[in-house]
MILUMLO-551869 format. One record per residue (C-alpha): residue number from 1; z, y, x. Coordinates in steps of 0.1 Angstrom, whole numbers, plus 5000, padded with zeros to 4 digits. Layout:
# MILUMLO-551869
seq:NUM | Z:Z | Y:Y | X:X
...
END
This chain:
# MILUMLO-551869
seq:1 | Z:4994 | Y:4861 | X:4878
seq:2 | Z:4965 | Y:4877 | X:4895
seq:3 | Z:4956 | Y:4867 | X:4930
seq:4 | Z:4949 | Y:4893 | X:4957
seq:5 | Z:4912 | Y:4886 | X:4954
seq:6 | Z:4913 | Y:4891 | X:4916
seq:7 | Z:4932 | Y:4924 | X:4920
seq:8 | Z:4908 | Y:4935 | X:4947
seq:9 | Z:4878 | Y:4929 | X:4924
seq:10 | Z:4895 | Y:4947 | X:4895
seq:11 | Z:4903 | Y:4977 | X:4917
seq:12 | Z:4867 | Y:4976 | X:4931
seq:13 | Z:4853 | Y:4976 | X:4896
seq:14 | Z:4875 | Y:5005 | X:4885
seq:15 | Z:4867 | Y:5024 | X:4916
seq:16 | Z:4830 | Y:5021 | X:4910
seq:17 | Z:4834 | Y:5031 | X:4874
seq:18 | Z:4855 | Y:5062 | X:4882
seq:19 | Z:4840 | Y:5076 | X:4913
seq:20 | Z:4825 | Y:5064 | X:4946
seq:21 | Z:4850 | Y:5053 | X:4973
seq:22 | Z:4884 | Y:5061 | X:4959
seq:23 | Z:4903 | Y:5035 | X:4978
seq:24 | Z:4906 | Y:5020 | X:5012
seq:25 | Z:4920 | Y:4985 | X:5012
seq:26 | Z:4936 | Y:4976 | X:5046
seq:27 | Z:4942 | Y:4941 | X:5057
seq:28 | Z:4976 | Y:4934 | X:5073
seq:29 | Z:4972 | Y:4918 | X:5107
seq:30 | Z:5005 | Y:4909 | X:5122
seq:31 | Z:5009 | Y:4909 | X:5160
seq:32 | Z:5028 | Y:4883 | X:5180
seq:33 | Z:5060 | Y:4901 | X:5174
seq:34 | Z:5055 | Y:4901 | X:5136
seq:35 | Z:5046 | Y:4938 | X:5135
seq:36 | Z:5018 | Y:4957 | X:5120
seq:37 | Z:5009 | Y:4994 | X:5127
seq:38 | Z:4980 | Y:5015 | X:5116
seq:39 | Z:4971 | Y:5052 | X:5114
seq:40 | Z:4946 | Y:5061 | X:5088
seq:41 | Z:4933 | Y:5092 | X:5069
seq:42 | Z:4939 | Y:5094 | X:5032
seq:43 | Z:4911 | Y:5116 | X:5017
seq:44 | Z:4919 | Y:5141 | X:4989
seq:45 | Z:4919 | Y:5124 | X:4955
seq:46 | Z:4919 | Y:5089 | X:4971
seq:47 | Z:4944 | Y:5062 | X:4981
seq:48 | Z:4951 | Y:5036 | X:5008
seq:49 | Z:4966 | Y:5003 | X:5000
seq:50 | Z:4976 | Y:4973 | X:5020
seq:51 | Z:4986 | Y:4940 | X:5005
seq:52 | Z:5001 | Y:4909 | X:5020
seq:53 | Z:5009 | Y:4875 | X:5005
seq:54 | Z:5046 | Y:4868 | X:5013
seq:55 | Z:5067 | Y:4837 | X:5008
seq:56 | Z:5098 | Y:4839 | X:4986
seq:57 | Z:5127 | Y:4854 | X:5006
seq:58 | Z:5104 | Y:4870 | X:5032
seq:59 | Z:5119 | Y:4902 | X:5047
seq:60 | Z:5097 | Y:4932 | X:5057
seq:61 | Z:5110 | Y:4965 | X:5071
seq:62 | Z:5085 | Y:4993 | X:5064
seq:63 | Z:5081 | Y:5029 | X:5073
seq:64 | Z:5056 | Y:5057 | X:5074
seq:65 | Z:5050 | Y:5093 | X:5083
seq:66 | Z:5023 | Y:5116 | X:5069
seq:67 | Z:5013 | Y:5151 | X:5079
seq:68 | Z:5013 | Y:5162 | X:5042
seq:69 | Z:5029 | Y:5149 | X:5010
seq:70 | Z:5016 | Y:5117 | X:4994
seq:71 | Z:5028 | Y:5096 | X:4965
seq:72 | Z:5040 | Y:5062 | X:4977
seq:73 | Z:5049 | Y:5029 | X:4961
seq:74 | Z:5056 | Y:4993 | X:4969
seq:75 | Z:5045 | Y:4971 | X:4941
seq:76 | Z:5037 | Y:4936 | X:4929
seq:77 | Z:5024 | Y:4920 | X:4897
seq:78 | Z:5042 | Y:4897 | X:4872
seq:79 | Z:5015 | Y:4887 | X:4847
seq:80 | Z:5001 | Y:4919 | X:4832
seq:81 | Z:5031 | Y:4939 | X:4844
seq:82 | Z:5034 | Y:4959 | X:4876
seq:83 | Z:5068 | Y:4961 | X:4892
seq:84 | Z:5078 | Y:4989 | X:4916
seq:85 | Z:5107 | Y:4981 | X:4939
seq:86 | Z:5100 | Y:5015 | X:4955
seq:87 | Z:5082 | Y:5045 | X:4940
seq:88 | Z:5084 | Y:5080 | X:4955
seq:89 | Z:5063 | Y:5111 | X:4947
seq:90 | Z:5052 | Y:5137 | X:4972
seq:91 | Z:5069 | Y:5125 | X:5003
seq:92 | Z:5059 | Y:5129 | X:5040
seq:93 | Z:5080 | Y:5100 | X:5053
seq:94 | Z:5101 | Y:5071 | X:5042
seq:95 | Z:5114 | Y:5038 | X:5054
seq:96 | Z:5132 | Y:5008 | X:5040
seq:97 | Z:5134 | Y:4971 | X:5037
seq:98 | Z:5120 | Y:4946 | X:5012
seq:99 | Z:5130 | Y:4911 | X:5003
seq:100 | Z:5103 | Y:4892 | X:4985
seq:101 | Z:5117 | Y:4878 | X:4953
seq:102 | Z:5089 | Y:4853 | X:4949
seq:103 | Z:5058 | Y:4840 | X:4967
seq:104 | Z:5030 | Y:4863 | X:4959
seq:105 | Z:5010 | Y:4894 | X:4970
seq:106 | Z:5030 | Y:4926 | X:4976
seq:107 | Z:5012 | Y:4960 | X:4981
seq:108 | Z:5021 | Y:4992 | X:4998
seq:109 | Z:5001 | Y:5022 | X:4984
seq:110 | Z:4997 | Y:5058 | X:4993
seq:111 | Z:4979 | Y:5083 | X:4970
seq:112 | Z:4967 | Y:5118 | X:4981
seq:113 | Z:4967 | Y:5138 | X:4949
seq:114 | Z:4952 | Y:5169 | X:4966
seq:115 | Z:4920 | Y:5181 | X:4951
seq:116 | Z:4905 | Y:5194 | X:4983
seq:117 | Z:4911 | Y:5200 | X:5019
seq:118 | Z:4914 | Y:5176 | X:5048
seq:119 | Z:4925 | Y:5139 | X:5048
seq:120 | Z:4962 | Y:5134 | X:5053
seq:121 | Z:4970 | Y:5115 | X:5085
seq:122 | Z:4992 | Y:5085 | X:5077
seq:123 | Z:5010 | Y:5063 | X:5103
seq:124 | Z:5023 | Y:5030 | X:5088
seq:125 | Z:5046 | Y:5004 | X:5104
seq:126 | Z:5056 | Y:4971 | X:5090
seq:127 | Z:5079 | Y:4944 | X:5107
seq:128 | Z:5086 | Y:4909 | X:5095
seq:129 | Z:5120 | Y:4895 | X:5100
END
């Protein structure tokens, strides 16, 4: 099982090998109410990902809205395999809940497949509970 740091280094290496600055990795900073909210721009041809180490059984409600379509997934790693509890292509908004099956890193990712134009504005909300 890869740690978040190992995955980050792998993604960073792949990013440098493919093109400059393909990803923005966002840290999850929970407030006192167990909530996280962030608005970011997802540049054309790039992605935004936020990962959080959760204990087994942790519950997280999530939602997002974007001003243009993005590919979205919620994923985690089991050995060399990537599991996708949620995977949606070309959506502008979605919401749901997630129960962590085991203690490990879980990642929410948005990909802007556009080849040009302006960044897509993405508003993200997570809530523990």
